[in-house]
N, C-alpha and C positions, 0 to 999 in steps of 0.2 A: 617331783611332779605333783604328788599328793599333798606335799607340804604347801606348795604354791596355791593349790586349789583351796585348801582349808583357810589359808590366809586371806584369799580373795573373798571367800564367803563371809569371813569375820568382818572385813572392812565394809563390805556391802551391807551387812546387817547393822553395823554401827552407823553408817550413813543414813539408812532408812529410819533407824531409831531417832537419830538427831533431827532429821527432817520432820518426822512426826511430832517430836517434842516442840520444835520451833513453830510449826503450824498451829499446834494446840495453844501454846502460849500467846501467839499473835491473835488468834481468834478470840480467846477469853479476855485479853487485855484491851482490845479495841484500839481506838486512836491514842489512848494514853498508856498503852501497854509498855512493857520493858523493851520490846523490839521496835517501837515506833521510831526511835532515833536511828537504829540500824537500817530500817526501811527507807527513811529519808535520805541517809547517806548513799544507799545503793541507787536511789532514784537520781540523786545529784550526779553520781559518777556515770551511770549507764544511760541516763536520759538523753544527753547530747549525742551519744554514740548511736542510739536507736533512731533519733531524728535524722541524723546524717545518712544512716543506712537506708531509711525509708525514702529520703529524697533522691538517693542514688538509684534505688531499685524501681521507684514508681514509673519513670519513663519507659524502662525496659519492659515492665509488666504491661503498660498501656500499649506498647508496640506489639507485644506478643498477642494481646487481645485483639488489636486491630487486624493483625495478620490472620488470626483465627476466624474473624467475621468478615474478611474482605469479600469473599464470594457471596455472602448473604447480602451485603450492601449493594453490590452490582445487580443482583437479582431484584432487589426492592426498587432500585432506580429504573431498571428496565420495565418493571411492572407499572410504576407511576407514569413513565413515558407512554406506554401503551394505553393506559387509561386516559391520559390527556389527549392523545390522538383520536381515541374513540369518541370522546366528548365533543371534540371539534368536528368530527365527521357527522355526528348526530345533529349538531347545531346547523351545519351547512345543509344537511338533508331536510331538516325542518323548515329552514328558510326557503329552499327551493320548492318544497311541497306547497308552502303557503303562496309563493309567487305563481306557481302553475295553477293552483286552485283559483286565484284571482283572474288569471288569463282565461281560464275555461269559463268562468262566470261572465266575463265581458263578451266572450265569443258567443255564448248561448243567448245573452241579451241582444246582441246584434242580429243573430239568426231569428230570434223571436219577433223583433220589430219588423224585419223584412220578409218574414215567412219563408226563409230559406231552410231547406233541409240540408244539413251539413254533416260531414264525416270528419271528426277531429283527427289531427295528425301532428306529429312532432317533427320539427326541423332537425335533421341529423347531420347535414353538411351544407355549407355555403361555399361554392367554388364556381369559377367560370367554366363553361363548356364550349365546344367548338362552335364558333360563330356567335356566341353570346357571352356577355361580360357579367351579368348579374343573374345567377341562377341558384336555386336551392334544391336540396333533396329531402323529401318527406318519407316517413315510415308507413305509408299506405299506398297500396297498389291496386291492380286489377282484382285481386281477391277481396278487396274492400269496396268494390263498386266504382273505383276511380277510372275515368276515361280521359283521353286527351281533350284539350280545350275546355275543361271545366274551370269555373272561377274559383280562385283561392282568396280567402279573407282571413282576418284575425279580429280581435275584439275592437280594434281601432278603425278598420276599414279595408280597402282593397290592398291585396298583397301581390296578385298576379294571376297567371293562368297555368294550367297543367300543360306541359310540353310533351313529355314522354312518360310512358307508363310501363312498369315492370310488374311482376307477380306480387312483390311485397313493398316496393318503393316506387316513387315517381319523381320526375324532374319538373320543377316549377320555374317558369320564366317570370322574373320579378317585374313589377310595373315600372320600375325606374331604369330598366335596361334600355339603351338607346334604340333597340329594334322593336320595343314594345309601344303600341299605341292603343288607346281606348277611347271610345265615344263618351263625351262628358256633357253634362248639363249644369248650368248655373242655377243655384237655388233661387235667387231673387228675381232674375229676369227670364228664367226658363230658356235662355239662349243656349244653343248647342255648339260644340266644337270638338276638337281632338286633343287629348292629353298625351304627350309623348315623354318617355323617360329620358333623363339627362344624367343618369348615374348618381354620383354623390351630390350633385347639385339639385336633386329633386326631379321635378317634372316641369314641362312647359305646356301652356294651353294656347291653341290657335282657334279663335272663334270665327265662324263662317261669315258673320256679319261684321264688317270693320267699323260700323257705326255703334255697335253695342257698347254701352257704358259699363266698364268693369272697374271695381274698386278693390282696394286692399281689404282682405277679410272676407270677400265673397267665397262661398263654399261650393264645392263640386260634388256631384254624384255621377255614377255610371249611367249613360243613356240607355244602355242595353243593346245587345246584338240581336240579329234575327234568330228567333228560336232560342234566345238566351245563350248562344254559343258564339264566341267564348266568354262573353260577359253578361251576367244577369243584371237587371236594372236596379237602380236605387242604392248601390253600394257607395258609401262615402269614399271620396278620393283624397281630398285635401282642401287647403285654403289658398287663395291668391295672396302672394306677398308683395308683388310689384307688377306694374303694367308698363309695357314698352310703348312709347309714343312715336309712331312711324307714320307721318302724314302721307297720304296717297297709297298706302299699302292695301292689298286686297283682303287681308285678314288682320285681326287684332290679336296680339300676342301678350301673354302674361306668364309670370313665373309662379309655380304652385309648390307649396310645401306639403308633402303627403302626410296623411294622418298616421299611417303605419311607420314604425321605425325599422328601416330595412337593415340596420346594423345590429339590431337586438331582437331578431325574430326567434320565437321559440314554439309556441302553440298556435296552430293555424287550423282552419276548417275548409274543406273542399265542398263546394255547393254541388250536391249530386242531384238536386231537384229544384228548379226555379220556382219563384212565387207564382200564385195563381193570377195576381194582379201586380202591376207596377207599384211598389211602395212609395215611389216618388221621393219626398224628402223625409219620410217618417223614420228613416234609419239614422239620419244625421244627429250628432250630439245636440243637447239642449242649448249649448253655447251661452250659458249664463242666465237664460230665462227661467224663471221659477214656475213650477207647476201650481195650479190652483190648490191641489190637495197634496200635502207633503207625506201623508201616511200611505204606506203600501206594504202589503204582506208578502210580496214576492221575495224569494231568496236572493235575487240579484239586486234588490234595491240598495242595500248597504254598501255594495262594492262598485257599482257602476253609476256615476252621477247622471247619466243620460237615460237611466232605466227607472220607471216605465215612461211611455209617452205622456206628455203633460195632459192634465185634465182627467186622467183615468181615476175612477173611484178606488177606494181602498178595498180591493177585492182580489183574491188569489186567482192568478191565471191558471187555466187547465192546460197541461202540456205533458208530453211524454218524451223520454230520451233514453237512448242506449248508445254506448260508446262507439260501436261500429255501424249500427244501422242509422245513426244520425238523430237529429232532434228537430222538431218543428212545433211552433206554437200554432194552434188552430186558427188564430186570427191576429192581425196586427192592430185591430181596434180594441177598445176597452170591452171587457166581458159584459155582455148584456146590452151593448150599445150598437146602434146601426150606423153611426157616423164615426169617422176617424177623429182621434183626439187632436186638439189644437193647443199650441202654447198660449199661456196667459199673456 
């Protein structure tokens, strides 16, 4: 036992001495040393073996590494998906906010021109109710000052009238409902008639005077109800698209395309206080006619082509607005002017 241990120690010492001697000789000899040939021979013999072993082991090592980081890759993919979804949500929110800001701007422009005090509200549902086909629900109720038979408008024109009122919501009967009728007046001839809803086909107009000349493109506004209930005067209704020729009829009938898009309602305003005077045609869009002065400092000028009324000087209108108490411009005329503005 002791003899074997002594022999092992002698062999180990000889091996260490030999290794040290070879390393020293190789280091001092450099590329031209006595061991350079031996080193080249070893590289020629063992090089292919090392290459083959590396090619065999590399896929296994890669698989082991992939397995080790498998959970980390899933977590990174989930994080990227969440970030992508969040960016898409932010983009949609930004687009919706811009669209609603534009709708509010148009609504306030219409209210200012007509001197209507309005309470803005959001359409939260569009669905038929018992006895009615075209109704909508808004997120404003009696707590906001809403009452039955108040006029409902948006930035384009007439939407309908309040039918039922709850504490926080109200039901609106849309103007295109077949049971809805509103007194109307032609802009050009000042003739009056009744505009009745026809659902998805828009509205029809029956003029009381069958001799009245009606043309395609003639525009309508609300004539106004007694005490402005349920309809205030001067609200744009729509344009005549066709006229029925019925000789001998007691009335003249025409088809009307409403200004409001009833399949894309979003922001509306409930008129909680009528104008002091009938605005007549002042609320109608400019319809391609240019104003004498293009400059205007109002915030609504850039987003509503029909704002301000033509002929108004470049001067800021004085007004006040709060979301629930409503908004009213002190005058439908130009500031500092005693006469209504006229198109050029």
